[in-house]
C-alpha positions in Angstrom: 0.0 0.0 0.0 2.9 2.4 0.6 5.1 3.9 -2.0 8.8 3.1 -1.9 11.1 6.2 -2.2 14.1 6.4 -4.4 16.7 3.9 -3.2 19.5 1.7 -4.3 21.1 -1.6 -3.1 24.2 -3.6 -3.6 22.5 -6.9 -4.6 20.7 -8.1 -7.7 16.9 -8.0 -7.5 14.2 -9.1 -9.9 10.6 -8.2 -9.4 7.4 -9.8 -10.6 4.0 -8.0 -10.5 1.2 -10.4 -9.8 -1.8 -8.2 -9.0 -2.7 -4.5 -9.2 -0.6 -1.7 -10.7 2.0 0.8 -9.7 4.4 3.2 -11.3 8.1 2.2 -11.5 10.6 5.1 -11.7 13.8 3.8 -13.2 16.3 5.0 -15.8 14.6 8.4 -15.9 11.3 6.8 -16.9 8.0 6.5 -15.0 6.5 3.2 -16.3 3.1 1.8 -15.3 3.5 -1.9 -14.3 0.8 -4.5 -14.6 0.6 -8.2 -13.6 3.0 -10.4 -15.5 5.6 -7.7 -15.8 9.0 -8.8 -14.6 12.4 -7.0 -14.6 15.9 -7.0 -13.1 17.4 -4.2 -11.1 21.2 -4.3 -11.2 23.2 -3.3 -8.1 23.7 0.4 -7.3 21.0 1.7 -9.6 18.3 4.1 -8.2 14.7 3.2 -8.6 11.4 3.9 -6.8 7.7 2.7 -6.7 4.7 5.0 -6.7 1.8 2.9 -5.3 -1.7 4.3 -5.6 -3.7 1.1 -5.2 -2.9 -2.3 -3.6 -0.3 -4.1 -5.6 1.2 -7.5 -5.1 4.8 -7.9 -6.2 7.4 -10.6 -5.5 11.0 -9.5 -5.0 14.0 -11.8 -5.1 17.2 -10.3 -3.9 20.5 -12.2 -4.3 24.3 -11.8 -4.5 25.6 -13.8 -7.5 29.1 -13.8 -6.0 27.9 -15.6 -2.9 26.1 -18.5 -4.7 28.9 -20.6 -6.2 32.1 -20.2 -8.2 30.6 -21.7 -11.3 27.2 -19.9 -11.1 28.4 -16.5 -12.5 30.0 -18.2 -15.5 26.8 -20.0 -16.4 24.1 -17.5 -15.4 26.0 -14.2 -15.3 25.4 -13.7 -19.0 21.7 -14.1 -18.5 21.8 -11.4 -15.8 23.6 -9.1 -18.2 21.1 -9.7 -21.0 18.2 -9.2 -18.7 19.6 -6.0 -17.2 20.8 -4.2 -20.4 18.2 -2.3 -22.5 17.6 -3.3 -26.1 18.1 0.4 -27.1 18.8 3.7 -25.6 16.5 5.4 -28.1 13.2 6.4 -26.5 10.0 4.7 -27.6 6.9 6.2 -26.2 4.4 6.0 -24.6 5.2 2.5 -23.3 9.0 2.6 -23.3 9.4 -0.9 -22.1 12.9 -1.4 -23.6 14.8 1.1 -21.6 13.4 -0.4 -18.3 14.0 -3.8 -19.8 10.5 -5.0 -18.8 9.6 -8.5 -19.8 5.9 -9.4 -19.9 5.3 -13.1 -19.0 2.4 -15.0 -20.2 -0.2 -16.0 -17.6 1.1 -19.6 -17.3 4.7 -18.5 -17.0 3.8 -15.8 -14.5 2.0 -18.4 -12.4 5.0 -20.8 -12.6 7.4 -18.1 -11.5 5.1 -17.0 -8.7 4.9 -20.6 -7.5 8.7 -21.0 -7.6 9.1 -17.8 -5.6 6.5 -19.1 -3.0 8.6 -22.2 -2.6 11.8 -20.2 -2.3 10.1 -18.1 0.4 9.0 -21.2 2.3 12.6 -22.7 2.1 14.0 -19.4 3.4 11.6 -19.5 6.4 11.9 -23.2 7.2 15.6 -23.6 6.5 15.4 -27.3 6.1 18.0 -29.7 4.7 19.8 -28.2 1.7 17.4 -25.2 1.6 20.1 -22.9 0.0 20.5 -25.4 -2.8 16.7 -25.5 -3.4 16.6 -21.7 -3.5 19.5 -21.6 -6.0 17.9 -24.2 -8.2 14.6 -22.4 -8.4 16.5 -19.1 -9.0 18.2 -20.7 -12.0 14.9 -21.9 -13.4 13.3 -18.5 -13.0 16.1 -16.8 -14.8 15.8 -19.3 -17.7 12.0 -18.8 -18.0 12.5 -15.0 -18.1 15.3 -15.2 -20.6 13.3 -17.5 -22.9 10.4 -15.1 -22.8 12.7 -12.2 -23.6 14.2 -14.1 -26.6 10.6 -14.7 -27.9 9.4 -11.2 -27.3 12.4 -9.5 -29.0 13.1 -12.0 -31.7 13.1 -10.7 -35.2 12.2 -13.1 -38.1 15.2 -14.8 -39.7 16.9 -12.8 -42.3 15.3 -9.5 -41.3 17.2 -6.3 -40.5 16.8 -4.4 -37.3 13.5 -2.6 -36.7 13.1 0.7 -38.6 12.5 2.7 -35.4 10.9 5.7 -37.0 8.1 3.5 -38.4 7.4 2.0 -35.0 7.4 5.4 -33.2 5.0 6.7 -35.8 2.8 3.6 -35.3 2.8 4.2 -31.5 1.8 7.8 -32.1 -1.0 6.6 -34.4 -2.3 4.3 -31.7 -2.3 7.1 -29.1 -4.1 9.5 -31.5 -6.7 6.8 -32.4 -7.1 5.1 -29.1 -10.9 5.6 -29.0 -11.3 4.1 -32.5 -11.2 0.6 -33.9 -7.7 0.0 -35.3 -7.1 -2.5 -38.1 -3.4 -3.1 -37.9 -3.4 -5.1 -41.2 -4.9 -2.1 -43.0 -2.4 0.2 -41.2 0.5 -1.9 -42.4 -0.7 -1.9 -46.0 -1.3 1.8 -45.8 2.4 2.1 -45.1 3.4 -0.3 -47.9 4.6 -3.2 -45.7 3.1 -6.6 -45.2 1.0 -7.0 -42.0 3.2 -10.0 -40.9 6.4 -8.0 -41.2 4.8 -5.0 -39.4 3.8 -7.2 -36.5 7.3 -8.7 -36.3 8.9 -5.2 -36.4 6.5 -3.9 -33.7 7.1 -6.8 -31.4 10.8 -6.6 -31.9 10.8 -3.0 -30.8 8.4 -3.1 -27.9 8.2 -6.7 -26.8 4.5 -6.7 -27.5 2.3 -7.4 -30.5 0.4 -4.3 -31.8 -2.8 -5.7 -30.3 -1.1 -6.4 -26.9 0.4 -2.9 -27.0 -3.0 -1.3 -27.7 -4.7 -3.2 -24.9 -1.9 -2.4 -22.4 -2.2 1.3 -23.3 -6.0 1.2 -23.0 -5.8 -0.3 -19.5 -3.1 2.1 -18.4 -5.2 5.0 -19.5 -8.2 3.5 -17.8 -6.3 3.4 -14.5 -5.9 7.2 -14.7 -9.6 7.7 -15.5 -10.7 5.4 -12.6 -9.2 7.9 -10.2 -12.0 10.3 -11.2 -15.0 9.1 -9.2 -17.4 11.2 -11.3 -16.9 9.1 -14.5 -19.1 6.0 -15.1 -17.6 2.7 -16.1 -19.2 3.1 -19.5 -17.6 6.5 -19.9 -14.2 5.2 -19.0 -14.5 2.2 -21.3 -15.5 4.5 -24.2 -12.7 6.9 -23.4 -10.2 4.2 -24.0 -11.9 2.8 -27.2 -13.9 0.0 -25.7 -17.7 0.3 -26.2 -18.8 -2.8 -24.3 -18.6 -2.2 -20.6 -18.7 -5.9 -19.8 -15.8 -6.6 -22.2 -13.9 -3.7 -20.6 -14.5 -5.1 -17.2 -13.2 -8.6 -18.3 -10.2 -7.1 -20.0 -9.3 -4.9 -17.0 -9.5 -7.9 -14.6 -7.4 -10.0 -17.0 -4.7 -7.3 -17.0 -4.8 -6.0 -13.4 -6.4 -8.8 -11.3 -9.1 -6.6 -10.0 -12.4 -5.5 -11.6 -12.5 -1.8 -12.5 -15.0 -1.2 -9.5 -12.7 -3.1 -7.1 -9.7 -1.1 -8.3 -11.5 2.2 -8.0 -12.7 1.4 -4.4 -9.1 0.6 -3.5 -7.9 3.9 -4.9 -10.5 5.8 -2.9 -9.3 4.0 0.3 -5.7 5.1 -0.1 -5.1 8.2 2.1 
């Protein structure tokens, strides 16, 4: 319930959001986080959380140098890949790359959450070989996250790197037409590229397909509108381009873990 001010630490930390939403301030960017988002915070880098409604997040903090001599050689490269942004060029409004946010599928997020629950239990009970159990689950979690990253940022074989100007223009188009139906195949053809290649380029740049990106942006905008208690759910849904209030409620719950009404009630309770 409480925001976490700017801080830094000397250990590695990865974070998984499992319910609710908050703002993560990191690398000079304020990024809304939603369930399924996971990221790594390297040592000695400042970051903060602005929490406006109840959020559930799992934090795993560890010192690679204290695990085992061989561990850094095998998993150090994964940590570097997860911590380094794909690009320093800004992509807005959802600049996922510079914060190096990976969005896990629901099954993968559940697997990682289950593993972190086991790690927490092992840490509390400290039974036989508990340190080894925690290390083994840490290894598995890093592999799951790395595999997801490779899928999210993979370009099709033989393709060149993403033309960033085209993606930035597409993002601006989505922002400007958020309240309208968007046909991404038609948009691609309008820009003289195949729909399949456009989707591949977009996902390579943002880690999300155009539809996933659009839905994420709609839900993030809806979070802001829900803070205004004078707006009805139908008004908020329409303001983000969803004209079926029931579908809006289902989509919001799918992303955030709360219904819009539950989320709004929690916001009102926060002092």
